[in-house]
PyMOL Python script that loads the backbone (N, CA, C, O; Angstrom):
from pymol import cmd

cmd.read_pdbstr("""\
ATOM      1  N   UNK A   1     104.241  86.519 101.494  1.00  0.00           N
ATOM      2  CA  UNK A   1     103.887  86.356 102.896  1.00  0.00           C
ATOM      3  C   UNK A   1     102.750  85.338 102.990  1.00  0.00           C
ATOM      4  O   UNK A   1     101.722  85.489 102.331  1.00  0.00           O
ATOM      5  N   UNK A   2     102.931  84.339 103.783  1.00  0.00           N
ATOM      6  CA  UNK A   2     101.934  83.275 103.907  1.00  0.00           C
ATOM      7  C   UNK A   2     100.908  83.611 104.990  1.00  0.00           C
ATOM      8  O   UNK A   2     101.249  84.098 106.068  1.00  0.00           O
ATOM      9  N   UNK A   3      99.668  83.341 104.675  1.00  0.00           N
ATOM     10  CA  UNK A   3      98.569  83.572 105.604  1.00  0.00           C
ATOM     11  C   UNK A   3      98.318  82.272 106.370  1.00  0.00           C
ATOM     12  O   UNK A   3      98.239  81.201 105.770  1.00  0.00           O
ATOM     13  N   UNK A   4      98.193  82.369 107.692  1.00  0.00           N
ATOM     14  CA  UNK A   4      98.018  81.181 108.555  1.00  0.00           C
ATOM     15  C   UNK A   4      96.539  80.879 108.805  1.00  0.00           C
ATOM     16  O   UNK A   4      96.131  80.652 109.944  1.00  0.00           O
ATOM     17  N   UNK A   5      95.761  80.876 107.763  1.00  0.00           N
ATOM     18  CA  UNK A   5      94.314  80.707 107.912  1.00  0.00           C
ATOM     19  C   UNK A   5      93.952  79.322 108.441  1.00  0.00           C
ATOM     20  O   UNK A   5      93.130  79.198 109.349  1.00  0.00           O
ATOM     21  N   UNK A   6      94.552  78.298 107.885  1.00  0.00           N
ATOM     22  CA  UNK A   6      94.204  76.927 108.276  1.00  0.00           C
ATOM     23  C   UNK A   6      94.476  76.702 109.759  1.00  0.00           C
ATOM     24  O   UNK A   6      93.643  76.147 110.475  1.00  0.00           O
ATOM     25  N   UNK A   7      95.649  77.138 110.211  1.00  0.00           N
ATOM     26  CA  UNK A   7      96.032  76.951 111.608  1.00  0.00           C
ATOM     27  C   UNK A   7      95.109  77.722 112.553  1.00  0.00           C
ATOM     28  O   UNK A   7      94.680  77.197 113.580  1.00  0.00           O
ATOM     29  N   UNK A   8      94.808  78.975 112.193  1.00  0.00           N
ATOM     30  CA  UNK A   8      93.948  79.797 113.051  1.00  0.00           C
ATOM     31  C   UNK A   8      92.519  79.276 113.099  1.00  0.00           C
ATOM     32  O   UNK A   8      91.893  79.268 114.159  1.00  0.00           O
ATOM     33  N   UNK A   9      92.001  78.841 111.952  1.00  0.00           N
ATOM     34  CA  UNK A   9      90.634  78.321 111.923  1.00  0.00           C
ATOM     35  C   UNK A   9      90.514  77.100 112.834  1.00  0.00           C
ATOM     36  O   UNK A   9      89.525  76.944 113.550  1.00  0.00           O
ATOM     37  N   UNK A  10      91.530  76.239 112.798  1.00  0.00           N
ATOM     38  CA  UNK A  10      91.524  75.040 113.639  1.00  0.00           C
ATOM     39  C   UNK A  10      91.688  75.400 115.109  1.00  0.00           C
ATOM     40  O   UNK A  10      90.978  74.880 115.969  1.00  0.00           O
ATOM     41  N   UNK A  11      92.642  76.304 115.390  1.00  0.00           N
ATOM     42  CA  UNK A  11      92.944  76.683 116.766  1.00  0.00           C
ATOM     43  C   UNK A  11      91.812  77.470 117.427  1.00  0.00           C
ATOM     44  O   UNK A  11      91.441  77.192 118.567  1.00  0.00           O
ATOM     45  N   UNK A  12      91.267  78.451 116.711  1.00  0.00           N
ATOM     46  CA  UNK A  12      90.280  79.352 117.306  1.00  0.00           C
ATOM     47  C   UNK A  12      88.864  78.777 117.329  1.00  0.00           C
ATOM     48  O   UNK A  12      88.127  78.965 118.296  1.00  0.00           O
ATOM     49  N   UNK A  13      88.490  78.075 116.257  1.00  0.00           N
ATOM     50  CA  UNK A  13      87.101  77.617 116.121  1.00  0.00           C
ATOM     51  C   UNK A  13      86.950  76.117 115.930  1.00  0.00           C
ATOM     52  O   UNK A  13      85.833  75.602 115.938  1.00  0.00           O
ATOM     53  N   UNK A  14      88.066  75.409 115.757  1.00  0.00           N
ATOM     54  CA  UNK A  14      88.050  73.986 115.418  1.00  0.00           C
ATOM     55  C   UNK A  14      87.306  73.751 114.102  1.00  0.00           C
ATOM     56  O   UNK A  14      86.527  72.808 113.968  1.00  0.00           O
ATOM     57  N   UNK A  15      87.570  74.644 113.127  1.00  0.00           N
ATOM     58  CA  UNK A  15      86.946  74.580 111.810  1.00  0.00           C
ATOM     59  C   UNK A  15      87.957  74.125 110.769  1.00  0.00           C
ATOM     60  O   UNK A  15      89.159  74.355 110.900  1.00  0.00           O
ATOM     61  N   UNK A  16      87.446  73.481 109.746  1.00  0.00           N
ATOM     62  CA  UNK A  16      88.238  73.162 108.558  1.00  0.00           C
ATOM     63  C   UNK A  16      88.197  74.381 107.631  1.00  0.00           C
ATOM     64  O   UNK A  16      87.434  75.320 107.860  1.00  0.00           O
ATOM     65  N   UNK A  17      89.016  74.354 106.595  1.00  0.00           N
ATOM     66  CA  UNK A  17      88.970  75.434 105.607  1.00  0.00           C
ATOM     67  C   UNK A  17      87.620  75.447 104.887  1.00  0.00           C
ATOM     68  O   UNK A  17      87.113  76.508 104.523  1.00  0.00           O
ATOM     69  N   UNK A  18      87.052  74.273 104.688  1.00  0.00           N
ATOM     70  CA  UNK A  18      85.727  74.178 104.065  1.00  0.00           C
ATOM     71  C   UNK A  18      84.691  74.930 104.898  1.00  0.00           C
ATOM     72  O   UNK A  18      83.903  75.712 104.366  1.00  0.00           O
ATOM     73  N   UNK A  19      84.700  74.687 106.202  1.00  0.00           N
ATOM     74  CA  UNK A  19      83.746  75.359 107.096  1.00  0.00           C
ATOM     75  C   UNK A  19      83.991  76.864 107.121  1.00  0.00           C
ATOM     76  O   UNK A  19      83.041  77.647 107.122  1.00  0.00           O
ATOM     77  N   UNK A  20      85.252  77.273 107.141  1.00  0.00           N
ATOM     78  CA  UNK A  20      85.580  78.700 107.126  1.00  0.00           C
ATOM     79  C   UNK A  20      85.053  79.360 105.857  1.00  0.00           C
ATOM     80  O   UNK A  20      84.500  80.458 105.915  1.00  0.00           O
ATOM     81  N   UNK A  21      85.218  78.707 104.723  1.00  0.00           N
ATOM     82  CA  UNK A  21      84.704  79.246 103.458  1.00  0.00           C
ATOM     83  C   UNK A  21      83.188  79.420 103.525  1.00  0.00           C
ATOM     84  O   UNK A  21      82.657  80.437 103.078  1.00  0.00           O
ATOM     85  N   UNK A  22      82.499  78.438 104.078  1.00  0.00           N
ATOM     86  CA  UNK A  22      81.039  78.526 104.219  1.00  0.00           C
ATOM     87  C   UNK A  22      80.648  79.691 105.127  1.00  0.00           C
ATOM     88  O   UNK A  22      79.710  80.427 104.822  1.00  0.00           O
ATOM     89  N   UNK A  23      81.363  79.861 106.241  1.00  0.00           N
ATOM     90  CA  UNK A  23      81.065  80.947 107.177  1.00  0.00           C
ATOM     91  C   UNK A  23      81.309  82.314 106.544  1.00  0.00           C
ATOM     92  O   UNK A  23      80.594  83.275 106.828  1.00  0.00           O
ATOM     93  N   UNK A  24      82.328  82.393 105.679  1.00  0.00           N
ATOM     94  CA  UNK A  24      82.638  83.648 104.995  1.00  0.00           C
ATOM     95  C   UNK A  24      81.726  83.887 103.799  1.00  0.00           C
ATOM     96  O   UNK A  24      81.638  85.007 103.294  1.00  0.00           O
ATOM     97  N   UNK A  25      81.044  82.830 103.343  1.00  0.00           N
ATOM     98  CA  UNK A  25      80.202  82.942 102.155  1.00  0.00           C
ATOM     99  C   UNK A  25      81.015  83.076 100.878  1.00  0.00           C
ATOM    100  O   UNK A  25      80.601  83.729  99.920  1.00  0.00           O
ATOM    101  N   UNK A  26      82.189  82.438 100.887  1.00  0.00           N
ATOM    102  CA  UNK A  26      83.092  82.501  99.736  1.00  0.00           C
ATOM    103  C   UNK A  26      83.303  81.112  99.162  1.00  0.00           C
ATOM    104  O   UNK A  26      83.088  80.111  99.845  1.00  0.00           O
ATOM    105  N   UNK A  27      83.728  81.050  97.891  1.00  0.00           N
ATOM    106  CA  UNK A  27      84.028  79.747  97.307  1.00  0.00           C
ATOM    107  C   UNK A  27      85.168  79.064  98.065  1.00  0.00           C
ATOM    108  O   UNK A  27      86.108  79.715  98.520  1.00  0.00           O
ATOM    109  N   UNK A  28      85.067  77.781  98.187  1.00  0.00           N
ATOM    110  CA  UNK A  28      86.081  76.979  98.857  1.00  0.00           C
ATOM    111  C   UNK A  28      87.464  77.229  98.250  1.00  0.00           C
ATOM    112  O   UNK A  28      88.452  77.358  98.972  1.00  0.00           O
ATOM    113  N   UNK A  29      87.521  77.295  96.939  1.00  0.00           N
ATOM    114  CA  UNK A  29      88.791  77.465  96.233  1.00  0.00           C
ATOM    115  C   UNK A  29      89.492  78.762  96.630  1.00  0.00           C
ATOM    116  O   UNK A  29      90.720  78.814  96.680  1.00  0.00           O
ATOM    117  N   UNK A  30      88.719  79.805  96.910  1.00  0.00           N
ATOM    118  CA  UNK A  30      89.296  81.087  97.319  1.00  0.00           C
ATOM    119  C   UNK A  30      90.048  80.940  98.631  1.00  0.00           C
ATOM    120  O   UNK A  30      91.189  81.387  98.747  1.00  0.00           O
ATOM    121  N   UNK A  31      89.424  80.322  99.610  1.00  0.00           N
ATOM    122  CA  UNK A  31      90.030  80.159 100.929  1.00  0.00           C
ATOM    123  C   UNK A  31      91.223  79.193 100.853  1.00  0.00           C
ATOM    124  O   UNK A  31      92.242  79.423 101.504  1.00  0.00           O
ATOM    125  N   UNK A  32      91.105  78.132 100.076  1.00  0.00           N
ATOM    126  CA  UNK A  32      92.218  77.204  99.908  1.00  0.00           C
ATOM    127  C   UNK A  32      93.404  77.901  99.229  1.00  0.00           C
ATOM    128  O   UNK A  32      94.558  77.623  99.554  1.00  0.00           O
ATOM    129  N   UNK A  33      93.123  78.789  98.304  1.00  0.00           N
ATOM    130  CA  UNK A  33      94.172  79.534  97.614  1.00  0.00           C
ATOM    131  C   UNK A  33      94.919  80.457  98.579  1.00  0.00           C
ATOM    132  O   UNK A  33      96.139  80.594  98.487  1.00  0.00           O
ATOM    133  N   UNK A  34      94.197  81.087  99.498  1.00  0.00           N
ATOM    134  CA  UNK A  34      94.848  81.918 100.527  1.00  0.00           C
ATOM    135  C   UNK A  34      95.729  81.052 101.410  1.00  0.00           C
ATOM    136  O   UNK A  34      96.876  81.403 101.688  1.00  0.00           O
ATOM    137  N   UNK A  35      95.196  79.929 101.848  1.00  0.00           N
ATOM    138  CA  UNK A  35      95.914  79.056 102.778  1.00  0.00           C
ATOM    139  C   UNK A  35      97.191  78.489 102.159  1.00  0.00           C
ATOM    140  O   UNK A  35      98.176  78.268 102.862  1.00  0.00           O
ATOM    141  N   UNK A  36      97.177  78.258 100.867  1.00  0.00           N
ATOM    142  CA  UNK A  36      98.358  77.700 100.200  1.00  0.00           C
ATOM    143  C   UNK A  36      99.358  78.771  99.805  1.00  0.00           C
ATOM    144  O   UNK A  36     100.483  78.456  99.417  1.00  0.00           O
ATOM    145  N   UNK A  37      98.960  80.040  99.900  1.00  0.00           N
ATOM    146  CA  UNK A  37      99.865  81.126  99.542  1.00  0.00           C
ATOM    147  C   UNK A  37      99.838  81.516  98.082  1.00  0.00           C
ATOM    148  O   UNK A  37     100.628  82.359  97.656  1.00  0.00           O
ATOM    149  N   UNK A  38      98.944  80.921  97.301  1.00  0.00           N
ATOM    150  CA  UNK A  38      98.845  81.279  95.886  1.00  0.00           C
ATOM    151  C   UNK A  38      98.298  82.689  95.706  1.00  0.00           C
ATOM    152  O   UNK A  38      98.725  83.414  94.807  1.00  0.00           O
ATOM    153  N   UNK A  39      97.353  83.079  96.558  1.00  0.00           N
ATOM    154  CA  UNK A  39      96.783  84.425  96.512  1.00  0.00           C
ATOM    155  C   UNK A  39      96.691  84.965  97.932  1.00  0.00           C
ATOM    156  O   UNK A  39      96.869  84.229  98.903  1.00  0.00           O
ATOM    157  N   UNK A  40      96.411  86.253  98.040  1.00  0.00           N
ATOM    158  CA  UNK A  40      96.261  86.915  99.338  1.00  0.00           C
ATOM    159  C   UNK A  40      94.832  87.441  99.454  1.00  0.00           C
ATOM    160  O   UNK A  40      94.254  87.865  98.453  1.00  0.00           O
ATOM    161  N   UNK A  41      94.255  87.422 100.645  1.00  0.00           N
ATOM    162  CA  UNK A  41      92.922  87.997 100.812  1.00  0.00           C
ATOM    163  C   UNK A  41      92.970  89.514 100.672  1.00  0.00           C
ATOM    164  O   UNK A  41      93.981  90.145 100.982  1.00  0.00           O
ATOM    165  N   UNK A  42      91.881  90.085 100.207  1.00  0.00           N
ATOM    166  CA  UNK A  42      91.771  91.540 100.125  1.00  0.00           C
ATOM    167  C   UNK A  42      91.694  92.113 101.536  1.00  0.00           C
ATOM    168  O   UNK A  42      91.516  91.366 102.498  1.00  0.00           O
ATOM    169  N   UNK A  43      91.825  93.420 101.665  1.00  0.00           N
ATOM    170  CA  UNK A  43      91.718  94.049 102.989  1.00  0.00           C
ATOM    171  C   UNK A  43      90.354  93.789 103.614  1.00  0.00           C
ATOM    172  O   UNK A  43      90.251  93.536 104.814  1.00  0.00           O
ATOM    173  N   UNK A  44      89.309  93.853 102.793  1.00  0.00           N
ATOM    174  CA  UNK A  44      87.959  93.576 103.308  1.00  0.00           C
ATOM    175  C   UNK A  44      87.853  92.148 103.830  1.00  0.00           C
ATOM    176  O   UNK A  44      87.271  91.907 104.888  1.00  0.00           O
ATOM    177  N   UNK A  45      88.417  91.206 103.085  1.00  0.00           N
ATOM    178  CA  UNK A  45      88.359  89.808 103.514  1.00  0.00           C
ATOM    179  C   UNK A  45      89.244  89.554 104.727  1.00  0.00           C
ATOM    180  O   UNK A  45      88.925  88.698 105.552  1.00  0.00           O
ATOM    181  N   UNK A  46      90.356  90.285 104.849  1.00  0.00           N
ATOM    182  CA  UNK A  46      91.178  90.155 106.058  1.00  0.00           C
ATOM    183  C   UNK A  46      90.391  90.627 107.282  1.00  0.00           C
ATOM    184  O   UNK A  46      90.454  90.007 108.343  1.00  0.00           O
ATOM    185  N   UNK A  47      89.650  91.728 107.127  1.00  0.00           N
ATOM    186  CA  UNK A  47      88.795  92.199 108.225  1.00  0.00           C
ATOM    187  C   UNK A  47      87.754  91.157 108.589  1.00  0.00           C
ATOM    188  O   UNK A  47      87.504  90.908 109.768  1.00  0.00           O
ATOM    189  N   UNK A  48      87.149  90.552 107.585  1.00  0.00           N
ATOM    190  CA  UNK A  48      86.137  89.524 107.839  1.00  0.00           C
ATOM    191  C   UNK A  48      86.743  88.308 108.528  1.00  0.00           C
ATOM    192  O   UNK A  48      86.144  87.745 109.443  1.00  0.00           O
ATOM    193  N   UNK A  49      87.934  87.904 108.085  1.00  0.00           N
ATOM    194  CA  UNK A  49      88.627  86.784 108.727  1.00  0.00           C
ATOM    195  C   UNK A  49      88.902  87.085 110.202  1.00  0.00           C
ATOM    196  O   UNK A  49      88.682  86.241 111.071  1.00  0.00           O
ATOM    197  N   UNK A  50      89.384  88.295 110.469  1.00  0.00           N
ATOM    198  CA  UNK A  50      89.681  88.684 111.855  1.00  0.00           C
ATOM    199  C   UNK A  50      88.417  88.677 112.710  1.00  0.00           C
ATOM    200  O   UNK A  50      88.444  88.234 113.858  1.00  0.00           O
ATOM    201  N   UNK A  51      87.319  89.165 112.156  1.00  0.00           N
ATOM    202  CA  UNK A  51      86.048  89.170 112.895  1.00  0.00           C
ATOM    203  C   UNK A  51      85.577  87.745 113.190  1.00  0.00           C
ATOM    204  O   UNK A  51      85.214  87.426 114.322  1.00  0.00           O
ATOM    205  N   UNK A  52      85.587  86.906 112.180  1.00  0.00           N
ATOM    206  CA  UNK A  52      85.090  85.542 112.336  1.00  0.00           C
ATOM    207  C   UNK A  52      85.991  84.715 113.259  1.00  0.00           C
ATOM    208  O   UNK A  52      85.504  83.939 114.080  1.00  0.00           O
ATOM    209  N   UNK A  53      87.312  84.891 113.113  1.00  0.00           N
ATOM    210  CA  UNK A  53      88.249  84.102 113.912  1.00  0.00           C
ATOM    211  C   UNK A  53      88.620  84.779 115.229  1.00  0.00           C
ATOM    212  O   UNK A  53      89.358  84.219 116.040  1.00  0.00           O
ATOM    213  N   UNK A  54      88.109  85.971 115.428  1.00  0.00           N
ATOM    214  CA  UNK A  54      88.349  86.721 116.670  1.00  0.00           C
ATOM    215  C   UNK A  54      89.847  86.835 116.970  1.00  0.00           C
ATOM    216  O   UNK A  54      90.329  86.407 118.019  1.00  0.00           O
ATOM    217  N   UNK A  55      90.569  87.436 116.000  1.00  0.00           N
ATOM    218  CA  UNK A  55      92.012  87.605 116.160  1.00  0.00           C
ATOM    219  C   UNK A  55      92.453  88.914 115.528  1.00  0.00           C
ATOM    220  O   UNK A  55      91.772  89.433 114.644  1.00  0.00           O
ATOM    221  N   UNK A  56      93.580  89.454 115.969  1.00  0.00           N
ATOM    222  CA  UNK A  56      94.121  90.648 115.309  1.00  0.00           C
ATOM    223  C   UNK A  56      94.727  90.282 113.953  1.00  0.00           C
ATOM    224  O   UNK A  56      95.107  89.133 113.726  1.00  0.00           O
ATOM    225  N   UNK A  57      94.811  91.250 113.071  1.00  0.00           N
ATOM    226  CA  UNK A  57      95.294  90.997 111.714  1.00  0.00           C
ATOM    227  C   UNK A  57      96.723  90.440 111.714  1.00  0.00           C
ATOM    228  O   UNK A  57      97.071  89.659 110.829  1.00  0.00           O
ATOM    229  N   UNK A  58      97.536  90.816 112.667  1.00  0.00           N
ATOM    230  CA  UNK A  58      98.904  90.301 112.743  1.00  0.00           C
ATOM    231  C   UNK A  58      98.977  88.802 112.939  1.00  0.00           C
ATOM    232  O   UNK A  58      99.958  88.172 112.543  1.00  0.00           O
ATOM    233  N   UNK A  59      97.957  88.221 113.543  1.00  0.00           N
ATOM    234  CA  UNK A  59      97.926  86.768 113.749  1.00  0.00           C
ATOM    235  C   UNK A  59      97.706  85.991 112.449  1.00  0.00           C
ATOM    236  O   UNK A  59      97.990  84.796 112.381  1.00  0.00           O
ATOM    237  N   UNK A  60      97.200  86.673 111.422  1.00  0.00           N
ATOM    238  CA  UNK A  60      96.907  85.993 110.161  1.00  0.00           C
ATOM    239  C   UNK A  60      98.159  85.629 109.368  1.00  0.00           C
ATOM    240  O   UNK A  60      98.115  84.744 108.514  1.00  0.00           O
ATOM    241  N   UNK A  61      99.268  86.301 109.642  1.00  0.00           N
ATOM    242  CA  UNK A  61     100.457  86.128 108.824  1.00  0.00           C
ATOM    243  C   UNK A  61     101.576  85.429 109.555  1.00  0.00           C
ATOM    244  O   UNK A  61     101.783  85.626 110.752  1.00  0.00           O
ATOM    245  N   UNK A  62     102.303  84.599 108.807  1.00  0.00           N
ATOM    246  CA  UNK A  62     103.476  83.912 109.327  1.00  0.00           C
ATOM    247  C   UNK A  62     104.649  84.876 109.277  1.00  0.00           C
ATOM    248  O   UNK A  62     104.843  85.575 108.283  1.00  0.00           O
ATOM    249  N   UNK A  63     105.417  84.912 110.329  1.00  0.00           N
ATOM    250  CA  UNK A  63     106.610  85.756 110.334  1.00  0.00           C
ATOM    251  C   UNK A  63     107.634  85.173 109.374  1.00  0.00           C
ATOM    252  O   UNK A  63     107.859  83.963 109.340  1.00  0.00           O
ATOM    253  N   UNK A  64     108.245  86.045 108.603  1.00  0.00           N
ATOM    254  CA  UNK A  64     109.283  85.607 107.686  1.00  0.00           C
ATOM    255  C   UNK A  64     110.641  85.777 108.369  1.00  0.00           C
ATOM    256  O   UNK A  64     110.870  86.767 109.064  1.00  0.00           O
ATOM    257  N   UNK A  65     111.518  84.832 108.174  1.00  0.00           N
ATOM    258  CA  UNK A  65     112.841  84.937 108.812  1.00  0.00           C
ATOM    259  C   UNK A  65     113.611  86.136 108.270  1.00  0.00           C
ATOM    260  O   UNK A  65     113.552  86.453 107.082  1.00  0.00           O
ATOM    261  N   UNK A  66     114.319  86.781 109.157  1.00  0.00           N
ATOM    262  CA  UNK A  66     115.127  87.934 108.771  1.00  0.00           C
ATOM    263  C   UNK A  66     116.498  87.428 108.358  1.00  0.00           C
ATOM    264  O   UNK A  66     117.134  86.661 109.081  1.00  0.00           O
ATOM    265  N   UNK A  67     116.941  87.861 107.204  1.00  0.00           N
ATOM    266  CA  UNK A  67     118.248  87.444 106.714  1.00  0.00           C
ATOM    267  C   UNK A  67     119.291  88.452 107.160  1.00  0.00           C
ATOM    268  O   UNK A  67     119.062  89.661 107.119  1.00  0.00           O
ATOM    269  N   UNK A  68     120.419  87.953 107.578  1.00  0.00           N
ATOM    270  CA  UNK A  68     121.508  88.835 107.982  1.00  0.00           C
ATOM    271  C   UNK A  68     122.267  89.271 106.731  1.00  0.00           C
ATOM    272  O   UNK A  68     122.485  88.488 105.807  1.00  0.00           O
ATOM    273  N   UNK A  69     122.656  90.529 106.731  1.00  0.00           N
ATOM    274  CA  UNK A  69     123.460  91.043 105.621  1.00  0.00           C
ATOM    275  C   UNK A  69     124.929  90.722 105.884  1.00  0.00           C
ATOM    276  O   UNK A  69     125.423  90.834 107.006  1.00  0.00           O
ATOM    277  N   UNK A  70     125.588  90.331 104.841  1.00  0.00           N
ATOM    278  CA  UNK A  70     127.016  90.064 104.939  1.00  0.00           C
ATOM    279  C   UNK A  70     127.776  91.301 104.478  1.00  0.00           C
ATOM    280  O   UNK A  70     127.506  91.830 103.400  1.00  0.00           O
ATOM    281  N   UNK A  71     128.703  91.752 105.271  1.00  0.00           N
ATOM    282  CA  UNK A  71     129.480  92.942 104.910  1.00  0.00           C
ATOM    283  C   UNK A  71     130.877  92.553 104.509  1.00  0.00           C
ATOM    284  O   UNK A  71     131.685  93.417 104.170  1.00  0.00           O
TER     285      UNK A  71
END
""", "prot")
cmd.dss("prot")
cmd.show_as("cartoon", "prot")
cmd.util.cbc("prot")
cmd.orient("prot")
């Protein structure tokens, strides 16, 4: 599941990922890793992201397409 951190940071605060990392007090590489989908933020970090970006947790994730089953 991909996290939409880059899009939300730009949309909500007009911040880059670099600025978001600074605001969170985390290494830049950590936030870039979340944005690229290599890793996922912990529950604590998801709460912090929601607080800083002023959004519900559901906004952090990209919806995945539903595949139809073939019978």
